[in-house]
TIMI-351851 format. One line per field, with one value per residue (C-alpha): x, y, z. Coordinates in steps of 0.02 Angstrom, whole numbers, plus 50000, padded with zeros to 5 digits. Example, Ala and Ser with C-alpha at 12.3 -4.5 7.8 and 13.67 -1.06 7.14 Angstrom:
2
px = c(50615;50684) .
py = c(49775;49947) .
pz = c(50390;50357) .
***
This chain:
60
px = c(50000;50128;50298;50382;50557;50622;50681;50505;50428;50549;50486;50302;50210;50141;49965;50022;50105;49948;49845;49965;49961;49771;49770;49894;49795;49633;49719;49797;49629;49547;49691;49697;49843;49990;49960;50073;49950;49953;50143;50158;50034;50119;50289;50222;50139;50304;50400;50268;50261;50452;50449;50309;50407;50565;50467;50395;50216;50088;49925;49773) .
py = c(50000;50130;50125;50286;50344;50504;50558;50532;50634;50780;50804;50811;50975;51019;50977;50807;50768;50816;50704;50558;50584;50577;50422;50332;50382;50313;50153;50131;50153;50016;49891;49748;49757;49641;49633;49688;49824;49895;49893;49976;50112;50145;50157;50274;50382;50398;50447;50575;50647;50665;50758;50873;50910;50943;51072;51149;51100;51029;50943;50973) .
pz = c(50000;50054;49972;50024;50058;50135;49962;49890;50030;50007;49830;49882;49907;50077;50015;49950;50116;50211;50097;50119;50307;50306;50195;50308;50463;50390;50334;50505;50590;50485;50477;50599;50719;50691;50504;50363;50314;50490;50495;50324;50369;50536;50452;50317;50449;50541;50385;50336;50512;50514;50348;50405;50564;50464;50363;50521;50476;50596;50551;50659) .
***
């Protein structure tokens, strides 16, 4: 589902990052724990959050 790298995220616009963050959050909320989907979504969410923080942006 989510195949992202830090390099990929640095090329995204702020709006694209916010959208990816929301998609990962929704996917994480619906995925069963201890599944590959859950782990991928959690990892993607962490990468996106780190990039947003690096840019000084905060989602509400």
